[in-house]
C-alpha positions in Angstrom: -21.0 -10.1 3.4 -17.3 -9.7 3.7 -15.8 -8.9 7.0 -18.0 -6.5 8.6 -16.4 -4.9 11.6 -13.5 -7.1 10.8 -15.2 -10.0 12.0 -17.7 -12.3 10.1 -20.0 -14.8 11.6 -22.2 -17.5 10.1 -24.1 -19.9 12.2 -26.0 -22.7 10.4 -27.6 -25.4 12.7 -24.8 -26.3 15.0 -21.8 -25.0 13.0 -20.2 -21.6 13.6 -17.8 -19.9 11.2 -16.2 -16.7 11.9 -13.4 -15.1 10.2 -11.1 -12.0 10.5 -9.5 -10.2 7.6 -8.2 -6.7 6.8 -10.6 -5.9 4.2 -14.4 -5.5 3.8 -15.4 -7.3 1.6 -12.8 -10.0 1.6 -10.4 -8.9 -1.3 -7.6 -10.3 -3.4 -4.5 -10.1 -1.3 -6.4 -10.5 2.1 -4.9 -12.6 4.8 -8.0 -14.4 6.2 -8.3 -16.6 9.1 -11.3 -18.9 9.5 -12.4 -20.4 12.6 -14.9 -23.2 12.4 -16.5 -24.8 15.5 -19.6 -27.1 16.1 -21.6 -27.9 19.0 -22.6 -31.2 17.3 -20.0 -33.8 17.9 -21.1 -35.8 14.9 -20.0 -33.2 12.7 -16.4 -33.8 12.0 -15.3 -31.6 9.2 -16.4 -28.9 6.9 -15.5 -27.6 3.3 -16.2 -24.1 2.1 -17.6 -24.0 -1.3 -17.9 -21.6 -4.1 -21.3 -20.8 -5.5 -21.8 -21.3 -8.9 -25.3 -21.2 -10.8 -27.0 -21.1 -7.4 -25.2 -24.2 -6.1 -22.1 -25.2 -4.2 -19.3 -26.0 -6.6 -15.6 -27.2 -6.0 -14.4 -26.8 -2.6 -12.3 -23.7 -2.0 -10.8 -25.0 1.4 -11.3 -28.9 1.7 -11.9 -31.1 4.6 -11.5 -28.8 7.6 -11.4 -30.8 10.8 -13.5 -29.5 13.6 -12.6 -27.3 15.4 -10.3 -25.6 12.7 -8.2 -22.2 12.5 -7.3 -21.9 8.9 -5.0 -18.8 7.6 -5.8 -18.3 4.1 -4.5 -15.8 1.5 -7.0 -14.9 -1.1 -5.7 -15.0 -4.7 -7.3 -13.7 -7.9 -9.2 -16.8 -8.8 -11.5 -16.9 -6.0 -13.9 -14.0 -6.8 -17.5 -14.8 -6.0 -19.8 -16.1 -3.1 -19.0 -19.0 -0.8 -20.9 -21.3 1.3 -20.3 -24.3 3.6 -20.8 -28.1 3.6 -20.8 -30.0 6.8 -19.7 -33.7 7.1 -21.1 -35.9 9.6 -19.4 -39.1 11.0 -20.1 -41.8 8.4 -21.3 -39.6 5.6 -19.6 -39.1 2.2 -19.7 -36.5 -0.5 -22.9 -38.0 -2.0 -24.8 -38.0 1.3 -23.4 -35.2 3.3 -25.9 -32.4 4.3 -25.3 -29.0 2.8 -25.7 -26.1 5.3 -26.0 -23.1 3.0 -25.7 -19.4 4.2 -28.6 -17.3 4.0 -26.1 -14.4 3.4 -23.0 -16.2 1.7 -19.7 -14.2 2.2 -18.3 -12.8 -0.8 -14.7 -12.3 -2.2 -14.3 -9.2 -4.6 -11.6 -7.5 -6.3 -9.8 -4.7 -4.2 -10.9 -1.1 -5.3 -8.1 1.5 -5.9 -7.2 4.1 -3.5 -5.2 7.3 -3.7 -2.3 8.8 -1.4 -3.3 12.5 -2.5 -5.2 14.2 0.5 -8.4 15.9 -0.4 -6.7 19.2 -0.7 -4.6 19.2 -3.7 -2.5 22.1 -5.5 -2.8 23.3 -9.2 0.4 21.3 -10.5 0.0 18.3 -8.2 -0.5 15.2 -9.9 -3.0 12.4 -9.0 -1.6 9.0 -8.0 -3.7 5.8 -7.7 -2.8 2.6 -5.9 -4.1 -1.0 -5.7 -2.9 -4.0 -4.0 -3.9 -6.3 -7.0 -1.0 -7.5 -8.8 -2.7 -10.4 -11.0 -2.1 -10.2 -14.6 -4.6 -8.3 -16.6 -5.2 -5.9 -13.8 -6.4 -2.3 -15.0 -7.5 0.7 -13.1 -10.1 2.9 -15.1 -10.9 6.5 -13.7 -13.2 9.5 -14.6 -13.0 13.1 -13.4 -16.4 14.3 -14.7 -18.6 12.6 -12.1 -19.6 9.5 -14.1 -18.8 5.9 -12.9 -15.9 4.4 -14.8 -16.4 1.6 -17.3 -13.9 -0.8 -19.0 -13.7 1.8 -21.7 -13.0 4.9 -19.3 -9.5 6.3 -19.3 -6.9 4.0 -18.2 -4.5 4.7 -15.4 -0.8 4.4 -16.6 0.9 6.3 -14.0 0.3 9.5 -12.0 -1.5 12.2 -14.1 -2.3 15.9 -14.0 -5.9 17.0 -12.9 -5.6 20.2 -15.0 -7.8 22.3 -12.6 -7.0 25.6 -11.4 -6.9 27.0 -7.7 -10.4 27.3 -6.3 -11.9 24.4 -8.5 -13.4 21.5 -7.1 -13.6 18.0 -8.7 -14.4 14.3 -8.0 -12.2 11.3 -9.0 -13.8 7.9 -9.6 -12.1 4.9 -10.1 -12.5 1.1 -10.4 -10.3 -2.0 -10.7 -10.9 -4.3 -13.6 -9.6 -7.9 -14.1 -11.4 -9.6 -17.0 -15.2 -9.6 -16.3 -14.7 -8.7 -12.5 -14.8 -5.3 -11.3 -14.0 -3.8 -7.9 -16.4 -1.6 -5.7 -16.3 2.1 -6.8 -13.6 4.4 -5.1 -14.6 8.0 -5.1 -13.1 11.1 -3.7 -13.8 14.9 -4.0 -10.9 17.3 -4.3 -10.6 21.0 -3.7 -7.6 22.7 -5.6 -5.6 25.1 -3.3 -2.9 27.6 -4.0 0.5 26.1 -3.3 4.1 27.1 -3.1 6.9 24.8 -4.3 9.7 24.9 -1.6 11.9 22.2 -3.3 11.9 20.6 -6.7 14.7 18.3 -7.4 15.3 16.1 -10.6 19.0 15.7 -10.2 19.5 16.2 -14.1 21.5 19.3 -13.7 23.8 18.0 -10.7 27.1 16.7 -10.9 27.1 15.5 -7.2 24.9 15.8 -4.2 26.8 18.9 -2.6 23.6 20.8 -2.3 22.3 18.4 0.3 23.8 16.8 3.5 24.9 13.2 3.4 25.1 11.7 7.1 26.6 8.3 7.5 25.9 6.3 10.6 27.4 3.1 12.6 27.0 0.6 9.8 29.2 2.7 7.3 32.7 1.6 6.9 33.2 2.8 3.1 32.1 5.9 1.5 30.8 3.8 -1.5 28.0 2.8 0.9 26.5 6.4 1.2 24.1 8.4 -0.8 25.7 9.6 -4.1 24.5 10.8 -7.6 24.2 7.8 -10.1 22.6 7.4 -13.3 19.9 4.5 -13.7 17.5 3.9 -16.4 18.8 6.9 -18.4 18.1 9.4 -15.6 20.2 10.9 -12.8 19.0 10.3 -9.4 20.2 9.8 -5.8 21.1 6.3 -4.9 22.5 4.6 -1.8 24.2 1.5 -2.6 26.9 -0.8 -0.9 30.6 -0.8 -0.9 33.2 -3.5 -1.2 34.0 -3.2 2.7 31.2 -4.9 4.7 28.4 -4.9 2.0 26.1 -2.7 4.3 24.8 1.0 4.1 23.2 3.1 6.7 23.2 6.7 5.3 20.9 9.7 5.4 20.2 12.2 2.5 19.3 15.4 4.2 17.5 17.8 2.1 17.5 20.9 4.4 15.4 22.6 6.6 12.1 24.1 5.7 10.0 27.0 7.5 6.4 25.8 7.3 5.0 28.1 9.7 2.8 30.0 7.0 1.1 27.1 5.5 -2.0 25.0 6.6 -0.7 21.6 5.0 2.4 20.5 3.2 3.4 17.5 1.1 6.5 15.8 -0.3 6.2 13.9 -3.7 9.1 11.6 -4.8 9.6 8.5 -6.9 11.7 5.7 -5.4 13.0 2.1 -6.0 14.7 -0.5 -3.9 16.6 -3.8 -4.6 14.3 -5.6 -2.3 10.7 -5.0 -1.1 11.3 -5.4 2.5 8.0 -4.8 4.5 9.1 -3.8 8.0 6.8 -2.7 10.6 6.9 1.2 10.9 8.5 2.3 14.3 8.7 5.4 16.3 12.2 6.5 15.5 15.2 5.8 13.0 15.9 2.9 10.8 15.8 -0.8 12.0 18.8 -3.0 11.6 17.8 -5.7 9.1 19.5 -8.7 7.3 19.4 -9.3 3.7 17.1 -6.6 2.6 16.8 -2.7 2.6 14.4 -0.2 4.1 13.9 3.3 2.7 12.4 5.8 4.9 11.4 9.3 5.0 12.3 11.0 8.3 11.5 14.3 9.7 12.8 16.4 12.9 12.4 19.9 14.2 15.5 21.9 15.4 17.7 19.7 17.3 14.9 16.9 18.1 14.9 13.3 17.1 14.3 12.0 13.6 10.8 10.5 13.4 9.6 8.2 10.6 6.8 9.2 8.4 6.9 6.7 5.7 8.9 3.8 4.5 8.7 2.0 1.1 6.4 -0.8 2.3 3.7 1.9 2.8 3.6 2.3 -0.9 4.3 -0.9 -2.4 2.3 -4.2 -2.8 4.6 -7.3 -2.3 6.8 -8.3 -5.0 7.1 -4.6 -6.3 10.3 -2.6 -6.0 9.4 0.7 -7.1 6.8 3.4 -7.1 5.6 7.0 -6.4 4.8 8.5 -3.2 2.9 11.4 -1.5 3.5 12.0 2.1 1.7 14.6 4.0 3.7 16.8 6.5 0.4 17.5 8.5 2.0 17.5 12.0 4.8 20.0 10.9 2.9 22.9 9.4 1.4 26.3 11.3 2.8 28.6 13.9 6.2 27.5 15.5 7.1 25.1 12.7 10.0 27.2 11.4 12.8 24.6 11.3 11.4 21.3 9.8 14.2 19.1 8.5 13.4 16.3 6.0 15.7 13.4 5.1 15.5 10.0 3.2 17.2 7.4 5.4 18.6 4.0 3.7 19.7 1.0 5.6 20.5 -2.5 4.1 23.0 -4.9 3.6 23.7 -8.0 1.1 24.0 -5.8 -1.9 21.0 -3.8 -1.3 20.2 -0.3 -2.8 17.5 2.4 -2.8 17.2 5.4 -5.0 15.0 8.8 -5.0 14.2 11.2 -7.8 11.8 13.9 -8.8 11.6 15.3 -5.2 9.0 18.1 -4.7 8.0 19.8 -1.3 5.0 22.0 -1.5 3.3 24.1 1.0 -0.3 25.0 1.0 -1.9 28.0 2.2 
Protein backbone atom coordinates (compact mmCIF):
# COMPACT_ATOMS: atom_id res chain seq x y z
CA UNK A 1 0.00 0.00 0.00
CA UNK A 2 2.94 2.31 0.55
CA UNK A 3 2.25 5.99 1.02
CA UNK A 4 -0.64 6.79 -1.31
CA UNK A 5 -0.76 10.54 -1.84
CA UNK A 6 2.05 10.74 0.76
CA UNK A 7 -0.49 9.78 3.45
CA UNK A 8 -1.30 6.22 4.48
CA UNK A 9 -4.13 5.26 6.80
CA UNK A 10 -5.05 1.96 8.43
CA UNK A 11 -8.01 1.67 10.79
CA UNK A 12 -8.50 -1.58 12.68
CA UNK A 13 -11.29 -1.67 15.24
CA UNK A 14 -10.54 1.42 17.34
CA UNK A 15 -6.90 1.90 16.24
CA UNK A 16 -5.89 4.37 13.56
CA UNK A 17 -2.39 4.35 12.08
CA UNK A 18 -1.37 7.02 9.58
CA UNK A 19 2.03 7.73 8.12
CA UNK A 20 3.78 10.18 5.86
CA UNK A 21 6.85 9.58 3.73
CA UNK A 22 8.49 10.84 0.56
CA UNK A 23 8.06 7.69 -1.52
CA UNK A 24 5.32 5.39 -2.74
CA UNK A 25 5.77 2.60 -1.82
CA UNK A 26 7.87 3.15 1.29
CA UNK A 27 11.43 2.48 0.14
CA UNK A 28 14.91 2.19 1.57
CA UNK A 29 16.10 5.56 2.76
CA UNK A 30 12.59 6.95 3.32
CA UNK A 31 11.99 9.01 6.41
CA UNK A 32 8.63 7.75 7.65
CA UNK A 33 6.52 9.26 10.43
CA UNK A 34 3.93 6.92 11.94
CA UNK A 35 1.06 8.45 13.91
CA UNK A 36 -0.85 5.95 16.04
CA UNK A 37 -4.07 6.80 17.90
CA UNK A 38 -6.92 4.85 19.46
CA UNK A 39 -10.44 5.68 20.62
CA UNK A 40 -10.29 2.73 23.02
CA UNK A 41 -8.68 3.88 26.26
CA UNK A 42 -7.87 0.29 27.21
CA UNK A 43 -5.41 0.00 24.29
CA UNK A 44 -2.13 1.30 25.64
CA UNK A 45 0.49 0.41 23.05
CA UNK A 46 1.00 -0.98 19.54
CA UNK A 47 3.78 -2.95 17.88
CA UNK A 48 4.40 -2.86 14.13
CA UNK A 49 5.17 -6.37 12.90
CA UNK A 50 6.69 -7.79 9.75
CA UNK A 51 4.59 -10.48 8.09
CA UNK A 52 6.48 -13.74 7.50
CA UNK A 53 4.78 -16.86 6.13
CA UNK A 54 1.48 -15.06 6.43
CA UNK A 55 1.86 -14.27 10.15
CA UNK A 56 3.28 -11.37 12.17
CA UNK A 57 6.89 -12.07 13.12
CA UNK A 58 9.43 -10.00 15.05
CA UNK A 59 8.40 -6.41 15.87
CA UNK A 60 9.76 -3.67 13.65
CA UNK A 61 8.80 -0.81 15.97
CA UNK A 62 8.15 -2.07 19.45
CA UNK A 63 5.91 -0.89 22.28
CA UNK A 64 4.66 2.35 20.78
CA UNK A 65 2.66 4.08 23.48
CA UNK A 66 -0.70 5.49 22.46
CA UNK A 67 -0.90 8.13 21.12
CA UNK A 68 2.45 8.01 19.29
CA UNK A 69 4.29 9.97 16.63
CA UNK A 70 7.32 7.98 15.56
CA UNK A 71 9.90 9.19 13.03
CA UNK A 72 11.70 6.28 11.44
CA UNK A 73 14.25 5.86 8.65
CA UNK A 74 13.85 2.66 6.67
CA UNK A 75 17.01 0.57 6.26
CA UNK A 76 17.71 -2.23 3.80
CA UNK A 77 16.69 -5.08 6.09
CA UNK A 78 13.03 -4.12 6.29
CA UNK A 79 11.72 -5.16 2.87
CA UNK A 80 8.34 -6.87 3.11
CA UNK A 81 4.79 -6.38 4.40
CA UNK A 82 3.79 -5.15 7.84
CA UNK A 83 0.82 -5.25 10.16
CA UNK A 84 0.02 -4.14 13.72
CA UNK A 85 -0.52 -5.76 17.11
CA UNK A 86 -2.40 -3.79 19.75
CA UNK A 87 -1.99 -4.37 23.48
CA UNK A 88 -4.75 -3.70 25.98
CA UNK A 89 -4.09 -2.94 29.60
CA UNK A 90 -3.29 -6.12 31.50
CA UNK A 91 -2.52 -8.16 28.37
CA UNK A 92 0.87 -9.66 27.57
CA UNK A 93 2.35 -10.87 24.30
CA UNK A 94 0.79 -14.31 24.58
CA UNK A 95 -2.75 -13.02 25.11
CA UNK A 96 -2.75 -9.75 23.15
CA UNK A 97 -5.11 -9.32 20.25
CA UNK A 98 -3.71 -9.04 16.71
CA UNK A 99 -5.42 -6.44 14.58
CA UNK A 100 -4.19 -7.34 11.10
CA UNK A 101 -4.44 -5.03 8.11
CA UNK A 102 -6.63 -6.11 5.27
CA UNK A 103 -4.08 -4.33 3.05
CA UNK A 104 -0.71 -4.42 4.84
CA UNK A 105 1.66 -1.61 3.97
CA UNK A 106 4.78 -2.65 2.07
CA UNK A 107 8.43 -1.61 2.25
CA UNK A 108 10.20 -2.06 -1.08
CA UNK A 109 13.53 -1.37 -2.72
CA UNK A 110 13.77 2.06 -4.38
CA UNK A 111 13.73 1.98 -8.17
CA UNK A 112 16.43 3.83 -10.13
CA UNK A 113 15.81 7.13 -11.88
CA UNK A 114 17.67 9.20 -14.46
CA UNK A 115 18.61 12.86 -14.71
CA UNK A 116 18.46 12.68 -18.53
CA UNK A 117 15.44 14.33 -20.10
CA UNK A 118 13.25 12.53 -22.63
CA UNK A 119 15.09 14.30 -25.46
CA UNK A 120 18.76 13.36 -25.74
CA UNK A 121 21.35 14.10 -28.36
CA UNK A 122 23.36 11.50 -30.26
CA UNK A 123 26.57 11.70 -28.20
CA UNK A 124 24.80 12.06 -24.84
CA UNK A 125 25.40 9.41 -22.20
CA UNK A 126 22.68 7.93 -20.00
CA UNK A 127 23.04 8.46 -16.27
CA UNK A 128 21.13 6.31 -13.76
CA UNK A 129 20.67 7.25 -10.10
CA UNK A 130 19.48 5.40 -7.02
CA UNK A 131 19.23 6.42 -3.35
CA UNK A 132 20.08 2.85 -2.29
CA UNK A 133 23.61 2.51 -0.88
CA UNK A 134 23.40 -0.81 0.99
CA UNK A 135 25.99 -3.48 0.21
CA UNK A 136 25.28 -5.58 -2.85
CA UNK A 137 23.09 -3.02 -4.62
CA UNK A 138 23.05 -3.37 -8.42
CA UNK A 139 21.16 -1.64 -11.21
CA UNK A 140 20.36 -3.77 -14.25
CA UNK A 141 18.97 -2.20 -17.43
CA UNK A 142 17.85 -2.90 -21.00
CA UNK A 143 17.44 -0.76 -24.12
CA UNK A 144 15.56 -3.34 -26.22
CA UNK A 145 12.18 -3.07 -24.53
CA UNK A 146 12.52 -6.17 -22.34
CA UNK A 147 12.16 -6.11 -18.55
CA UNK A 148 15.59 -6.26 -16.87
CA UNK A 149 16.53 -9.29 -14.79
CA UNK A 150 19.55 -10.11 -12.61
CA UNK A 151 21.39 -11.20 -15.78
CA UNK A 152 20.73 -8.03 -17.79
CA UNK A 153 23.42 -5.43 -18.43
CA UNK A 154 24.82 -4.11 -15.14
CA UNK A 155 25.00 -0.34 -14.70
CA UNK A 156 28.57 0.60 -13.87
CA UNK A 157 28.49 4.27 -14.74
CA UNK A 158 27.13 6.53 -17.46
CA UNK A 159 26.90 4.77 -20.83
CA UNK A 160 26.37 5.64 -24.51
CA UNK A 161 22.97 4.78 -26.00
CA UNK A 162 24.53 4.41 -29.51
CA UNK A 163 21.45 5.76 -31.31
CA UNK A 164 21.31 8.32 -34.10
CA UNK A 165 19.37 11.57 -34.46
CA UNK A 166 15.73 10.75 -35.19
CA UNK A 167 15.83 7.37 -33.42
CA UNK A 168 13.72 6.47 -30.40
CA UNK A 169 14.44 3.93 -27.68
CA UNK A 170 13.14 2.87 -24.26
CA UNK A 171 15.27 2.47 -21.16
CA UNK A 172 14.06 -0.01 -18.54
CA UNK A 173 15.90 -0.45 -15.24
CA UNK A 174 15.49 -2.12 -11.85
CA UNK A 175 17.48 -2.09 -8.62
CA UNK A 176 18.50 -5.48 -7.17
CA UNK A 177 19.78 -6.45 -3.73
CA UNK A 178 19.98 -10.20 -3.18
CA UNK A 179 16.54 -11.64 -3.91
CA UNK A 180 14.84 -8.24 -3.62
CA UNK A 181 14.12 -6.09 -6.65
CA UNK A 182 12.53 -2.70 -7.10
CA UNK A 183 9.60 -1.64 -9.21
CA UNK A 184 10.41 -1.07 -12.87
CA UNK A 185 11.73 2.29 -14.03
CA UNK A 186 10.81 2.95 -17.66
CA UNK A 187 11.43 5.97 -19.86
CA UNK A 188 11.15 6.57 -23.61
CA UNK A 189 13.77 8.73 -25.34
CA UNK A 190 13.94 10.60 -28.63
CA UNK A 191 17.36 11.36 -30.10
CA UNK A 192 17.71 14.96 -31.34
CA UNK A 193 20.49 16.74 -33.17
CA UNK A 194 22.66 18.83 -30.89
CA UNK A 195 25.54 21.31 -30.99
CA UNK A 196 28.37 21.01 -28.48
CA UNK A 197 28.90 24.59 -27.29
CA UNK A 198 31.61 23.81 -24.74
CA UNK A 199 33.63 20.70 -24.03
CA UNK A 200 36.31 20.87 -21.35
CA UNK A 201 38.43 18.04 -19.90
CA UNK A 202 41.29 20.34 -18.71
CA UNK A 203 43.88 17.79 -19.89
CA UNK A 204 45.52 20.25 -22.32
CA UNK A 205 45.42 23.17 -19.85
CA UNK A 206 48.24 24.65 -17.77
CA UNK A 207 45.89 27.03 -15.90
CA UNK A 208 42.30 28.31 -15.93
CA UNK A 209 43.04 31.47 -17.91
CA UNK A 210 40.40 30.54 -20.53
CA UNK A 211 37.78 31.13 -17.84
CA UNK A 212 37.06 33.82 -15.25
CA UNK A 213 37.61 33.25 -11.54
CA UNK A 214 35.71 35.64 -9.26
CA UNK A 215 36.38 35.66 -5.52
CA UNK A 216 33.88 36.88 -2.96
CA UNK A 217 33.75 38.15 0.60
CA UNK A 218 35.16 35.08 2.35
CA UNK A 219 38.31 34.96 0.21
CA UNK A 220 41.45 36.26 1.92
CA UNK A 221 44.01 34.10 0.17
CA UNK A 222 44.39 33.34 -3.56
CA UNK A 223 45.03 29.70 -2.59
CA UNK A 224 41.32 29.59 -1.74
CA UNK A 225 40.10 30.16 -5.30
CA UNK A 226 39.47 27.91 -8.30
CA UNK A 227 42.68 26.58 -9.86
CA UNK A 228 43.87 23.80 -12.16
CA UNK A 229 44.89 20.76 -10.11
CA UNK A 230 45.54 17.07 -10.61
CA UNK A 231 43.59 14.41 -8.72
CA UNK A 232 43.21 10.70 -9.39
CA UNK A 233 45.60 11.03 -12.34
CA UNK A 234 43.41 13.62 -14.11
CA UNK A 235 43.58 17.36 -14.49
CA UNK A 236 40.51 19.19 -13.23
CA UNK A 237 39.30 22.48 -11.76
CA UNK A 238 39.46 22.54 -7.97
CA UNK A 239 38.45 25.09 -5.36
CA UNK A 240 40.23 24.43 -2.10
CA UNK A 241 41.18 26.28 1.08
CA UNK A 242 44.24 28.37 1.80
CA UNK A 243 46.35 28.98 4.89
CA UNK A 244 44.79 32.32 5.87
CA UNK A 245 41.27 31.59 7.10
CA UNK A 246 40.54 28.07 5.81
CA UNK A 247 37.59 29.23 3.75
CA UNK A 248 36.65 29.45 0.11
CA UNK A 249 34.00 31.49 -1.71
CA UNK A 250 34.89 31.45 -5.37
CA UNK A 251 33.09 31.33 -8.71
CA UNK A 252 34.42 29.67 -11.89
CA UNK A 253 32.67 31.41 -14.80
CA UNK A 254 32.53 29.38 -18.01
CA UNK A 255 31.54 32.31 -20.23
CA UNK A 256 28.41 33.56 -22.01
CA UNK A 257 26.35 31.38 -24.36
CA UNK A 258 23.88 32.38 -27.07
CA UNK A 259 21.02 29.87 -26.65
CA UNK A 260 18.44 31.74 -28.74
CA UNK A 261 18.51 29.19 -31.59
CA UNK A 262 17.83 26.14 -29.38
CA UNK A 263 14.69 24.50 -28.05
CA UNK A 264 16.56 22.97 -25.12
CA UNK A 265 20.07 22.90 -23.67
CA UNK A 266 21.94 20.88 -21.06
CA UNK A 267 25.18 20.97 -19.13
CA UNK A 268 26.99 17.75 -18.18
CA UNK A 269 29.85 17.50 -15.67
CA UNK A 270 31.64 15.32 -13.14
CA UNK A 271 32.14 16.67 -9.62
CA UNK A 272 33.42 15.80 -6.16
CA UNK A 273 33.39 17.43 -2.74
CA UNK A 274 35.22 16.86 0.52
CA UNK A 275 31.88 16.61 2.32
CA UNK A 276 28.39 15.78 1.15
CA UNK A 277 26.57 18.77 2.62
CA UNK A 278 22.84 18.61 1.92
CA UNK A 279 21.64 22.22 2.05
CA UNK A 280 18.24 23.38 0.96
CA UNK A 281 18.19 24.99 -2.48
CA UNK A 282 17.74 28.76 -2.33
CA UNK A 283 16.77 31.44 -4.81
CA UNK A 284 20.12 33.16 -5.16
CA UNK A 285 23.81 32.59 -4.53
CA UNK A 286 25.57 30.33 -2.06
CA UNK A 287 24.78 29.96 1.59
CA UNK A 288 27.40 30.60 4.28
CA UNK A 289 27.94 27.31 6.07
CA UNK A 290 30.25 25.95 8.74
CA UNK A 291 32.32 22.80 8.64
CA UNK A 292 31.33 21.76 5.13
CA UNK A 293 31.10 22.76 1.49
CA UNK A 294 28.45 23.50 -1.10
CA UNK A 295 29.08 23.28 -4.84
CA UNK A 296 26.47 25.06 -6.93
CA UNK A 297 25.75 25.55 -10.62
CA UNK A 298 24.55 29.11 -11.12
CA UNK A 299 23.23 30.98 -14.17
CA UNK A 300 22.46 34.60 -14.98
CA UNK A 301 21.51 36.60 -18.08
CA UNK A 302 23.22 39.84 -18.98
CA UNK A 303 23.80 41.94 -15.86
CA UNK A 304 21.14 40.12 -13.83
CA UNK A 305 21.55 38.21 -10.58
CA UNK A 306 23.06 34.74 -10.32
CA UNK A 307 20.39 32.04 -9.83
CA UNK A 308 21.14 28.57 -8.54
CA UNK A 309 20.00 25.70 -10.78
CA UNK A 310 21.68 22.81 -8.96
CA UNK A 311 23.84 21.96 -5.98
CA UNK A 312 25.65 18.76 -5.17
CA UNK A 313 23.02 17.41 -2.78
CA UNK A 314 20.64 17.21 -5.78
CA UNK A 315 22.74 14.38 -7.24
CA UNK A 316 24.23 12.63 -4.20
CA UNK A 317 22.79 10.15 -1.72
CA UNK A 318 23.94 10.66 1.86
CA UNK A 319 27.52 9.58 2.51
CA UNK A 320 28.72 9.89 -1.11
CA UNK A 321 30.91 12.79 -2.21
CA UNK A 322 31.41 12.38 -5.98
CA UNK A 323 29.22 11.88 -9.01
CA UNK A 324 28.01 12.98 -12.44
CA UNK A 325 25.30 15.52 -13.15
CA UNK A 326 23.08 16.53 -16.05
CA UNK A 327 21.29 19.85 -15.58
CA UNK A 328 18.70 21.21 -18.01
CA UNK A 329 18.87 24.88 -19.00
CA UNK A 330 15.19 24.89 -19.92
CA UNK A 331 14.45 28.48 -18.85
CA UNK A 332 17.36 29.93 -20.82
CA UNK A 333 16.70 28.81 -24.42
CA UNK A 334 14.84 30.38 -27.31
CA UNK A 335 14.34 33.95 -28.49
CA UNK A 336 16.07 36.69 -26.45
CA UNK A 337 18.33 34.26 -24.55
CA UNK A 338 21.50 35.52 -26.20
CA UNK A 339 23.70 36.15 -23.16
CA UNK A 340 23.43 33.22 -20.75
CA UNK A 341 26.32 33.08 -18.30
CA UNK A 342 27.09 29.78 -16.52
CA UNK A 343 29.36 29.28 -13.51
CA UNK A 344 30.31 26.89 -10.72
CA UNK A 345 30.24 28.48 -7.27
CA UNK A 346 32.01 26.87 -4.33
CA UNK A 347 31.71 28.00 -0.74
CA UNK A 348 33.04 26.23 2.34
CA UNK A 349 35.42 26.16 5.25
CA UNK A 350 37.28 23.80 7.55
CA UNK A 351 39.54 22.31 4.85
CA UNK A 352 36.66 21.87 2.39
CA UNK A 353 37.24 21.49 -1.34
CA UNK A 354 35.24 20.88 -4.54
CA UNK A 355 36.18 19.80 -8.06
CA UNK A 356 34.56 19.81 -11.51
CA UNK A 357 35.70 18.02 -14.65
CA UNK A 358 34.51 16.79 -18.08
CA UNK A 359 32.19 19.76 -18.61
CA UNK A 360 29.99 19.78 -21.71
CA UNK A 361 27.31 22.32 -22.72
CA UNK A 362 24.99 21.18 -25.51
CA UNK A 363 22.23 23.02 -27.38
CA UNK A 364 19.44 20.96 -28.99
CA UNK A 365 17.43 22.25 -31.96
